[in-house]
C-alpha positions as CSV (number, residue, x, y, z in Angstrom):
1,M,107.1,53.4,76.7
2,R,109.0,54.4,79.8
3,F,111.5,51.9,81.1
4,K,109.9,50.1,84.0
5,M,112.1,50.0,87.1
6,V,110.7,48.1,90.1
7,A,111.9,49.5,93.3
8,A,113.9,47.1,95.4
9,V,112.4,46.2,98.8
10,L,114.6,45.7,101.8
11,S,114.2,42.1,102.9
12,V,114.7,41.1,106.5
13,F,115.8,37.5,107.1
14,L,115.6,35.4,110.2
15,W,118.8,34.9,112.1
16,P,120.2,31.4,111.5
17,G,119.5,29.1,114.4
18,L,122.3,27.9,116.6
19,A,121.6,24.3,115.6
20,H,123.3,24.9,112.2
21,A,125.3,28.1,112.7
22,A,128.1,29.5,114.8
23,W,130.5,32.4,114.6
24,L,132.8,31.9,111.6
25,E,135.5,34.0,110.0
26,A,135.9,34.0,106.2
27,S,139.2,35.4,105.2
28,S,140.1,36.4,101.6
29,E,142.4,38.7,99.8
30,H,140.4,41.9,100.3
31,F,137.8,41.1,103.0
32,V,137.5,39.5,106.4
33,I,133.9,38.5,107.3
34,Y,132.6,37.6,110.7
35,A,129.1,36.1,110.8
36,D,127.0,33.8,113.0
37,D,126.2,31.7,110.0
38,N,126.9,28.4,108.3
39,E,129.9,27.6,106.1
40,R,128.0,27.5,102.8
41,D,126.5,31.0,103.2
42,I,129.6,32.8,104.5
43,T,131.7,31.2,101.8
44,R,129.3,32.3,99.1
45,F,129.1,35.8,100.6
46,S,132.9,36.0,100.6
47,Q,133.2,34.8,97.0
48,Q,130.7,37.3,95.8
49,L,132.5,40.2,97.5
50,E,135.8,39.1,95.9
51,R,134.2,38.7,92.5
52,Y,132.7,42.2,92.9
53,H,136.2,43.6,93.6
54,A,137.6,41.7,90.6
55,G,134.9,43.0,88.4
56,M,135.5,46.6,89.4
57,A,139.3,46.1,88.9
58,L,138.7,44.7,85.4
59,L,136.4,47.4,84.2
60,L,138.5,50.3,85.7
61,A,141.8,48.7,84.7
62,S,143.0,48.9,88.3
63,K,146.4,47.4,89.1
64,A,146.2,48.1,92.9
65,P,148.2,45.5,94.9
66,V,146.6,43.1,97.3
67,P,146.3,44.9,100.6
68,S,148.1,43.9,103.7
69,P,146.0,41.7,106.1
70,S,145.1,44.7,108.4
71,S,144.2,46.9,105.4
72,R,141.4,44.6,104.3
73,V,137.8,45.6,104.9
74,T,136.3,43.7,107.9
75,V,132.6,43.0,107.5
76,Y,130.6,42.2,110.6
77,V,127.3,40.6,109.9
78,V,124.8,41.2,112.7
79,R,121.3,39.9,113.4
80,N,119.1,42.4,111.7
81,K,118.6,46.0,110.5
82,R,117.7,47.1,114.0
83,E,121.1,46.1,115.3
84,V,122.8,47.9,112.4
85,Q,120.9,51.1,113.3
86,A,121.7,50.8,117.0
87,L,125.4,50.3,116.2
88,H,125.4,53.3,113.8
89,G,123.6,55.6,116.2
90,G,121.1,58.3,115.2
91,D,117.6,57.8,114.1
92,N,117.8,56.9,110.5
93,K,115.1,54.2,110.2
94,F,116.1,53.5,106.6
95,L,119.7,52.6,107.3
96,G,120.5,49.2,106.0
97,G,124.3,49.0,106.6
98,F,127.3,51.3,106.9
99,Y,131.0,51.5,106.3
100,V,133.8,53.2,108.3
101,P,137.1,53.8,106.5
102,R,140.1,53.7,108.9
103,A,143.8,53.0,108.4
104,G,144.4,49.5,109.8
105,G,140.8,49.0,110.6
106,S,138.2,49.7,107.9
107,L,134.9,48.0,108.7
108,A,131.4,47.5,107.4
109,I,128.4,46.4,109.5
110,V,125.4,44.8,107.7
111,P,122.5,42.6,108.7
112,T,122.2,39.0,107.6
113,V,122.6,38.8,103.8
114,D,120.9,36.2,101.6
115,S,122.0,36.3,98.0
116,G,121.7,32.6,97.2
117,N,119.5,33.2,94.2
118,G,121.8,35.9,92.8
119,A,119.5,38.8,93.7
120,I,120.8,41.1,96.3
121,T,119.1,42.8,99.3
122,M,119.2,46.5,99.9
123,S,121.7,45.8,102.7
124,M,124.0,44.2,100.2
125,V,123.5,47.2,97.8
126,V,124.6,49.5,100.7
127,L,127.7,47.4,101.3
128,L,128.6,47.3,97.6
129,H,128.0,51.0,97.2
130,E,130.3,51.8,100.1
131,Y,133.0,49.4,98.9
132,A,132.9,51.1,95.5
133,H,133.8,54.3,97.3
134,H,136.6,52.5,99.1
135,F,137.8,50.9,95.8
136,L,137.7,54.2,93.8
137,I,139.7,56.2,96.3
138,S,142.2,53.3,96.8
139,S,142.8,53.0,93.1
140,N,143.6,56.5,92.2
141,S,143.9,60.1,93.5
142,M,142.0,61.8,90.7
143,P,139.4,64.4,91.8
144,M,135.9,62.9,91.9
145,P,133.0,65.4,91.9
146,R,130.2,64.2,94.2
147,W,127.9,63.2,91.3
148,F,130.6,61.1,89.7
149,S,131.5,59.4,93.0
150,E,127.9,58.6,93.9
151,G,127.0,57.7,90.3
152,A,129.9,55.3,90.0
153,A,129.0,53.7,93.4
154,E,125.4,53.2,92.3
155,F,126.5,51.9,88.9
156,F,128.6,49.1,90.5
157,A,126.4,48.4,93.5
158,S,123.5,47.4,91.2
159,A,125.1,44.0,90.8
160,K,123.9,40.5,90.4
161,F,125.8,37.3,91.1
162,E,125.4,34.1,89.1
163,A,125.6,30.7,90.6
164,D,128.4,29.8,88.1
165,G,130.6,32.6,89.5
166,G,129.7,35.2,86.9
167,V,128.7,38.7,88.0
168,W,126.6,41.5,86.4
169,L,127.7,45.1,86.8
170,G,126.0,48.3,85.6
171,R,122.5,46.9,85.8
172,P,119.6,49.4,86.2
173,A,119.5,50.8,89.7
174,Q,116.0,49.6,90.5
175,H,116.3,50.8,94.1
176,R,116.5,54.4,92.8
177,A,113.4,54.1,90.7
178,G,111.2,55.8,93.3
179,E,113.3,58.9,93.6
180,L,113.8,59.2,89.9
181,Y,110.1,59.3,89.3
182,L,108.7,60.7,92.5
183,A,111.3,62.8,94.3
184,R,112.2,66.4,93.6
185,D,114.0,66.5,90.3
186,V,117.7,67.2,90.0
187,K,118.9,68.5,86.7
188,A,122.1,67.5,84.9
189,A,123.2,71.1,85.4
190,D,122.8,70.7,89.2
191,L,125.1,67.7,89.2
192,L,127.8,69.2,86.9
193,D,127.8,72.6,88.5
194,P,127.7,72.3,92.3
195,T,127.1,76.0,92.8
196,E,123.7,75.6,91.1
197,Y,122.8,72.6,93.3
198,D,123.9,74.4,96.4
199,K,121.6,77.3,95.7
200,S,118.6,75.2,96.8
201,K,118.0,74.5,100.5
202,H,117.4,70.8,100.0
203,T,114.9,70.5,102.8
204,A,113.2,67.6,101.0
205,Y,114.5,64.4,99.6
206,D,115.6,64.7,96.0
207,A,116.8,62.6,93.1
208,F,120.5,63.3,93.5
209,Y,121.6,59.7,93.8
210,G,119.3,58.4,91.2
211,K,120.2,61.1,88.7
212,S,123.9,60.6,89.4
213,W,123.5,56.9,88.6
214,L,121.5,57.8,85.4
215,L,124.2,60.2,84.2
216,Y,127.0,57.8,84.9
217,H,125.2,54.9,83.2
218,Y,124.3,57.0,80.2
219,L,127.8,58.3,79.7
220,T,129.2,54.7,80.1
221,F,126.9,53.0,77.6
222,D,125.6,55.6,75.1
223,V,127.6,55.2,71.8
224,A,127.1,58.9,70.8
225,R,128.7,60.0,74.1
226,S,131.7,57.6,73.8
227,G,134.9,59.0,75.3
228,Q,133.2,62.0,76.9
229,L,133.4,60.8,80.5
230,G,137.2,60.1,80.1
231,R,137.6,63.6,78.6
232,Y,135.7,65.1,81.5
233,L,138.0,63.4,84.1
234,A,141.1,64.4,82.2
235,L,140.0,68.1,82.2
236,L,139.4,67.9,86.0
237,Q,142.8,66.4,86.5
238,D,144.3,69.3,84.5
239,G,142.7,71.8,86.9
240,K,139.6,72.8,85.1
241,G,136.6,73.8,87.2
242,Q,133.7,71.4,87.4
243,R,131.3,73.5,85.3
244,D,133.9,74.3,82.6
245,A,135.1,70.7,82.4
246,A,131.6,69.5,82.0
247,L,130.7,72.0,79.3
248,E,133.8,71.2,77.3
249,A,133.3,67.5,77.6
250,F,129.5,67.1,77.4
251,G,128.3,70.3,75.6
252,D,125.1,72.2,76.3
253,F,123.5,71.1,79.6
254,D,119.9,71.5,78.3
255,V,120.7,69.1,75.5
256,L,122.2,66.7,77.9
257,E,119.1,66.9,80.1
258,K,116.8,66.0,77.2
259,D,119.1,63.1,76.3
260,L,118.9,61.8,79.8
261,D,115.1,61.9,79.8
262,K,115.1,59.9,76.6
263,Y,117.6,57.4,78.0
264,L,115.5,56.8,81.1
265,S,112.4,56.2,78.9
266,K,114.1,53.3,77.0
267,N,112.5,49.9,77.1
268,K,115.8,48.2,77.8
269,M,119.2,49.3,79.3
270,S,122.6,47.8,78.8
271,A,124.5,46.0,81.5
272,L,127.8,44.1,81.7
273,K,128.0,40.4,82.3
274,L,131.4,39.1,83.4
275,T,131.9,35.4,83.3
276,A,133.6,33.6,86.1
277,E,136.8,33.3,84.0
278,K,137.0,37.1,83.8
279,V,136.7,37.6,87.5
280,P,138.9,35.0,89.1
281,I,139.4,35.0,92.9
282,G,141.7,33.5,95.4
283,A,141.0,30.9,98.1
284,I,138.6,31.6,100.9
285,S,139.8,30.5,104.3
286,L,137.3,29.6,107.0
287,R,137.8,29.5,110.7
288,A,135.4,28.6,113.4
289,L,135.8,31.0,116.3
290,P,136.7,29.4,119.6
291,A,134.1,29.7,122.4
292,G,135.8,32.6,124.1
293,E,136.3,34.6,120.9
294,A,132.7,33.9,119.8
295,A,131.4,35.1,123.2
296,M,133.4,38.3,122.9
297,M,132.2,39.0,119.4
298,P,129.3,41.3,120.3
299,V,131.6,43.3,122.5
300,R,134.2,43.4,119.8
301,I,131.8,44.7,117.2
302,R,130.6,47.6,119.4
303,S,134.2,48.4,120.3
304,K,135.4,48.4,116.7
305,R,132.5,50.6,115.8
306,G,133.5,53.1,118.4
307,T,132.1,53.8,121.9
308,S,131.2,57.0,123.6
309,P,132.6,57.9,127.1
310,E,129.1,57.1,128.4
311,E,128.9,53.6,126.7
312,A,132.5,52.6,127.4
313,P,132.1,51.5,131.1
314,T,129.1,49.2,130.3
315,L,131.0,47.6,127.4
316,L,134.1,47.1,129.6
317,A,132.0,45.3,132.2
318,E,130.8,42.9,129.6
319,A,134.3,42.4,128.3
320,R,135.7,41.7,131.7
321,T,132.9,39.1,132.3
322,V,133.9,37.3,129.2
323,A,137.6,37.5,130.0
324,L,137.0,36.0,133.4
325,R,135.4,33.0,131.7
326,Y,138.2,32.6,129.1
327,P,141.5,33.9,130.6
328,G,143.5,31.7,128.3
329,D,142.2,33.1,125.0
330,A,144.5,35.7,123.4
331,A,141.8,37.1,121.2
332,V,139.6,37.7,124.2
333,L,142.4,39.5,126.1
334,S,143.2,41.6,123.0
335,A,139.5,42.7,122.8
336,L,139.6,43.4,126.6
337,A,142.6,45.6,126.1
338,E,140.6,47.6,123.5
339,T,137.7,48.1,125.9
340,E,140.0,49.1,128.7
341,Y,141.6,51.7,126.5
342,D,138.2,53.0,125.4
343,A,137.2,53.4,129.0
344,G,140.4,55.4,129.7
345,H,142.2,52.7,131.7
346,D,145.6,52.8,130.1
347,K,147.5,50.7,132.6
348,E,144.8,48.0,132.5
349,A,144.9,48.1,128.7
350,I,148.6,47.6,128.6
351,A,148.3,44.7,131.1
352,A,145.6,43.0,129.0
353,A,147.6,43.5,125.8
354,D,150.7,42.0,127.4
355,A,148.7,39.0,128.6
356,A,147.4,38.5,125.1
357,L,150.8,38.7,123.5
358,A,152.3,36.3,126.1
359,L,149.8,33.7,124.8
360,D,150.0,34.7,121.1
361,P,152.8,37.1,119.9
362,K,150.9,37.6,116.6
363,Q,147.9,39.3,118.1
364,V,147.9,42.4,116.0
365,N,145.2,44.3,117.9
366,A,147.1,43.8,121.2
367,Y,150.2,45.6,119.8
368,V,147.9,48.4,118.6
369,Q,146.1,48.8,121.9
370,K,149.3,48.8,123.9
371,G,150.8,51.4,121.7
372,L,147.8,53.6,121.8
373,A,147.7,53.4,125.6
374,L,151.4,54.2,125.9
375,F,151.0,57.2,123.5
376,R,148.2,58.6,125.6
377,I,150.2,58.5,128.9
378,A,153.5,59.7,127.3
379,P,152.8,63.5,127.6
380,E,152.4,63.2,131.4
381,A,155.7,61.3,131.9
382,D,158.6,62.8,133.7
383,D,160.9,61.8,130.8
384,T,158.7,62.3,127.7
385,A,161.5,61.3,125.3
386,A,161.8,57.9,127.0
387,A,158.0,57.6,127.2
388,Y,157.5,58.2,123.5
389,K,160.3,55.7,122.8
390,A,158.5,53.1,124.8
391,A,155.2,54.0,123.0
392,R,156.9,53.4,119.7
393,A,158.1,49.9,120.8
394,P,154.7,48.0,120.3
395,F,154.3,49.6,116.9
396,I,157.8,48.7,115.9
397,A,157.1,45.1,117.0
398,L,153.9,45.1,114.9
399,N,155.8,46.4,111.9
400,R,158.1,43.4,112.1
401,I,155.1,41.1,112.0
402,E,153.1,43.0,109.3
403,N,155.5,45.3,107.4
404,D,152.7,47.0,105.5
405,H,150.4,47.8,108.5
406,P,149.9,51.6,108.3
407,L,149.6,52.4,112.0
408,P,153.2,51.8,113.0
409,L,154.2,54.3,110.2
410,V,151.6,56.8,111.4
411,Y,152.6,56.7,115.1
412,F,156.3,56.8,114.3
413,Y,155.6,60.2,112.7
414,R,153.3,61.3,115.5
415,S,155.9,60.4,118.1
416,F,158.0,63.4,116.9
417,V,155.2,65.8,116.3
418,E,153.6,65.3,119.7
419,Q,156.9,66.1,121.3
420,G,157.2,69.3,119.3
421,E,160.1,68.0,117.3
422,K,160.6,68.1,113.6
423,P,160.0,64.7,112.2
424,P,163.0,63.3,110.3
425,A,162.8,62.5,106.6
426,L,162.3,58.8,107.5
427,A,159.2,59.6,109.5
428,L,157.7,61.6,106.7
429,D,158.5,58.9,104.2
430,G,156.7,56.5,106.5
431,L,153.6,58.8,106.7
432,I,153.6,58.9,102.9
433,R,153.7,55.1,102.7
434,A,150.9,54.9,105.3
435,M,148.7,57.0,103.0
436,Q,149.6,54.8,100.1
437,L,148.5,51.8,102.2
438,A,145.3,53.4,103.4
439,P,144.3,56.1,100.9
440,F,140.7,55.9,102.1
441,D,141.6,57.3,105.5
442,L,140.8,61.0,105.0
443,G,142.2,62.0,108.4
444,L,145.5,60.5,107.5
445,R,145.4,62.4,104.2
446,M,144.8,65.6,106.1
447,T,147.8,64.9,108.4
448,L,150.0,64.3,105.4
449,G,148.7,67.2,103.4
450,H,149.3,69.6,106.3
451,A,152.9,68.2,106.7
452,L,153.6,68.6,103.0
453,V,152.3,72.2,103.0
454,G,154.7,73.0,105.9
455,L,157.6,71.7,103.8
456,G,156.6,73.8,100.8
457,R,155.6,70.8,98.7
458,R,152.5,72.4,97.3
459,D,151.9,70.1,94.4
460,D,152.3,66.9,96.5
461,A,149.9,68.4,99.1
462,R,147.4,69.2,96.5
463,T,147.4,65.6,95.2
464,V,146.9,64.3,98.7
465,L,144.2,66.7,99.7
466,L,142.0,66.6,96.5
467,P,140.2,63.3,97.5
468,V,139.4,64.9,100.9
469,A,138.0,68.0,99.3
470,Y,135.9,66.0,96.9
471,N,134.6,63.6,99.6
472,P,131.1,62.8,98.5
473,H,129.8,62.8,102.1
474,G,131.2,66.3,102.8
475,G,131.8,67.3,106.4
476,G,134.2,69.6,108.2
477,M,137.3,67.8,107.0
478,S,136.2,68.2,103.4
479,D,135.4,71.9,103.9
480,F,138.8,72.6,105.4
481,A,140.6,70.6,102.7
482,R,139.0,72.9,100.2
483,K,140.1,75.9,102.2
484,M,143.7,74.6,102.3
485,L,143.6,74.1,98.5
486,D,142.4,77.6,97.9
487,R,145.1,79.0,100.2
488,I,147.8,76.9,98.4
489,N,146.6,78.2,95.0
490,K,146.4,81.9,96.1
491,D,149.5,82.1,98.4
492,P,152.5,80.1,97.1
493,A,154.5,81.1,100.1
494,W,152.1,79.7,102.6
495,K,153.4,76.9,104.8
496,G,150.5,76.2,107.1
497,E,151.0,79.1,109.5
498,G,148.3,81.1,111.3
499,D,144.7,80.3,112.2
500,E,144.5,77.7,109.4
501,S,147.0,75.5,111.3
502,E,144.7,75.2,114.4
503,E,141.7,74.6,112.1
504,A,143.7,71.9,110.3
505,S,144.4,70.1,113.6
506,E,140.6,70.2,114.4
507,A,139.8,68.9,111.0
508,I,142.4,66.1,111.3
509,S,140.9,64.9,114.6
510,E,137.3,65.0,113.2
């Protein structure tokens, strides 16, 4: 009898009424959540995310340190799925949430989440899936083929939270049942040898995600295959190609395919239940947003997501309206500075940031926006050296407040490069540290990889670039990282010169 998987249905919940909800901030070790919700629900949501992190850390034996405050993932909870889709852009009517990895500002945007009974909505699955990617790339620099990255993310995202604080991981991915049974099939050989998969045009939806989950789940739990997944990863780490590593670790692909079919047909599948004692978490701090900060929150979310030149003036007008009502709120002025910067008004951004810092010298975003604005105007200054020195000042001040914020380290390095000067060793060390603090920022990895190639540090560059090349979502940056790795392997004397240097700059700014 085939294993019966019931496809999960995306639930849409009503937005909590203002009578019992207001904008709250829930702050924990790895997340900051903003939601127009009540204290009970946002606290439970925060605890679940922290226990999910703790569960992944336990199972993957991760010893990653607690991130600095600005390196945590910020989760913005909006009214419904339609708002998520509008913020994301495009026309994906199935989108239930999304994640943007960024040094000093990683964020996720999801609709209202209701997991009070332990079950999770599809929007929560999306968030957990994307956080799994964030966790995996933050925990190690090993090469992760697309099937492995997506299979692991699906494996962990199929979670369930118990009322007593326990968490289930590795449950059957019920939300992938439809594609496993109805979508165009993807063979194990397609997953393990990307050249085979890429031969197809993929004009129709296929079972790639579902089959990746199935293979990861099978290799994790099947006793006869014990140790094979670890062997496969070790072979990849040693430089073996994906197909060769898979054949050596798993054996004949046709046999593996038949074993997967049998595994999917089982009446029951294994899962891991972790008791609350095994996934301890720290305290959750709650803060009710003041009236001004709450009024600015819709603007802030859109600004943090990123605005186009066409959208920026409208958003700025909204921000200025709120700022006129709350001129004494430092968070409001800090958000205003960001919208001024997004609209191209550098002097106004600096003025708003200065006003915010005069009220509250710990407004991190105000330092960032002032620094960004000063960097943008520096090339046009009569004395560029003095202008770049001034542009570094806000980031240096921020570094004193939050020593492990990655952006001061990034812009210290950039202040030399943008002047056409060779960065000193201290600046390169800072860039390396920034990558360690924000390993999920692929643009930062490209910048560092290109710098290391220029210095002839081929092995270090390869380590930095591998996660970009294996990015499961692909894209131009991933394509160029693979080109750089091929050039490094074929031409030991190459130090980034030629057409590749210009293409690298385009990839970095992607």
